[in-house]
Structures are given as C-alpha cells and as structure tokens.
C-alpha angles and dihedrals in degrees: 000000000000125000093262093055089047090053092045091055100041124104092195121104116267117216124182122219106216138028108225139095093297092054090050092052090051090050091052091047092050088052089059087060094047095256137117131194117257093215150330133243135185136192111289093251091060100047107098103144095294123156126207125198090346097310128104111248111239134202115248089254091055091047091051091049094048096041109024092170095045129145109223121214117195108228101187140047132240141172094189112115095218091053092047090050091049090054093046091050097052111126094233144071101281133191133173105211114213113237123170118261088210129022132016102264110120120212098229135138093276091052092049094049092046092055099034092123092055092047092050092047093053093046091053090055096052112117104220142022093252089059091051090049091051091047092050094046095046091051091047091049093049089053102044105018092228107154093208088076089064098044089048095060105036123138130194120249092245092054091054093046092050090065089066093060096210119215130198092249103057123148096209127197115193112195112193093018094175108188095341097272094130092045090053091047089053092048091049091055102043103031090200134038142167100238141338124206116186125189124196123162099192109094097214093046090046092057089053091046090054093046094048095049104033094099092060124084126234094024118132119189121198124193091219145112123230126236143150091283141005108280144114117278134181114252123197110206114208099169125258116024098330103087115118144167112278145161087262134039135073121327112251134173119258126195133192123236090240092054090062086065098207134135094241115191096186132030128184114194124190104145105149100255099330093098096108092051090047091053091048090051091050099049096117093046092046093046095047103038103022095213119198106255136201107195128182110235106187111071098087125032091234095050091090090072108015094060100052092040090053091050092049090048090055099039117007093187095077123115110220126213130177127205134175120206120207107287141127117247110024095281117131092046109143143185118221116202118194 
C-alpha cells in the first residue's frame, strides 16, 4: 500500500507541516483521494498569525494539543541539516509524501507496477551495490513516504564527486548553472581546466553567474536554456533555482548540447525537468565523446528510469551510479554516468 492509499484509509487527523507550494500540491493530491488536511503548522519562528488555504497556521505544540493522534505530512523540502534534524525529531508519526517537482505523474503503486520492467532494467545496469541500495530506498520512499529510507541511503557530496574522477584538462558543460556555485565548486576541485561553458536561462541568475566567474579564464557563460534542439521556449522564473520551462513565462533561447559542437568531457545537468530533452539534444556528443555526466533524477516521477535508459540507448558503454545527498524529500538524487 502506498502513502496515498494509507492516507485515504486512515481515520486519524492529517496535519501538514509547511505552507508553501509543496504543501499546496499535497493538499491537491489528497483531494484526488477524497481527503483533506485537518490543519497546518509551521516552525515556531514562522507562526505569526498567518493563515494558509483558509486555516490558521499553528505551532507544532498547538497542533499536537489539538490533534494528539495526528499524522504529519512534510510539505516542503530542505537540504539543511538542522531542518532535517528538526523534522526527524518531531514527536509524531511523520511522512514526506513524494510529489513531482515538474509534471503531474504521481509516483504511486499503480505507477510502479506499470513501469516495473523499466525499474528492473535500470537496477540491473547499476554499477555498484551502493547504487542499488540507493535505487531501492528511493523507490521505497517514493511509495510510502517514510523518511528513514532517505536517511538510510545518504552519501556525502565528496563521495559523489569522487565518482567523476576530475582531471586538470576537463571541458566542462554546466547546464543549469544558477549563480555559478557549481562552476566555482568545480574550479575549487580541479584548479585548472581546458574550458568551461555554463548555461543559465534566468536573467537575474545569469548576471550573478557572470559576475562570479568573470575573473577566471576559459569560462563562457550563455544566457540560454537547454533542450532537444535550438528553439525558443517559455521560461517561468520563480526566483532562486526554481525557474523552469513552462507553457507560460518569458520567451528565451534554448540550445541543444550538440549545437555547441564541443568535445565535452564532463556535463552537469540540473535543468528542472528538461533533463530528458537535454540528453536527446546531446545524443551525438554523448555517443562520440562519452562525457562523464552528473544528472539530476528527481524532477519528474519518471526521471528515475527514463534518464538512464535514454543514456544507455545513446551510449551503452556507460557505467551508471546513483547517489542521494542529504535532503527531505528525495531531491538531490543524482545519476552519475562514467
């Protein structure tokens, strides 16, 4: 039974921790199962008489007093250790339901059974036991929302980076470069490189990217999205890292990896649900040069199998690893192709 069936069948009160977009998506998903939350609470520092979706936001203490037998659903995401610890230490039965960052496909029991062949195929191709553990635990978490699956398969950032085996002659392509933080992390680790190309479609982020990397040589910044071909796309800017291509938003230029016409040796891809299109638009580059790739695998429910299967279709020689960095929910889950 997945988390949504469990919630559908429960007679206990359901209270959501958080009051942002994630909480709203959980509310809408609950509605599909004929349920509604009994209340919302936030961390004490954020409770200042706010209301959310017509209900007064409580402190945890108030929620516990009003609903002593409550089931708590985490309605936001965080990578911060102190926030993760706060969630883990709540005196309640707590779940973090998985909802897609992009798209409408829900990772529930029906979805898992429908795509069981794809799941099994990907698992068989994983290169080490740690990857298989991560894969199993991420799938289990997405089904039942139990946070222990995530804490039981975490890796440190350095461990994940070590799989890419950086050299001092990398031709690095950073897709979804944000403000340059991942470019700077790469530079800190390698000290020297052949070339860096960084793409960021959000105008404000792009200005920061340029400013943060302008003192380094052989760094090219492009104010562009990435897709399966060169075209204009609509980009919805949400501030920070959360902008993405959408049916609405400002028109921006998108390029394909192949159109950049470079022998990339390393590609990082965190493009808010456009990863499959980016891989499709880089098929010739990937097939010819077999760049090492770090690819986010959590934006769409189907990313967990569509992305590795696409890479294997293009270049079957890849070894595939999977790592999950500390985060609730299962964001910051990545495939590493080498």
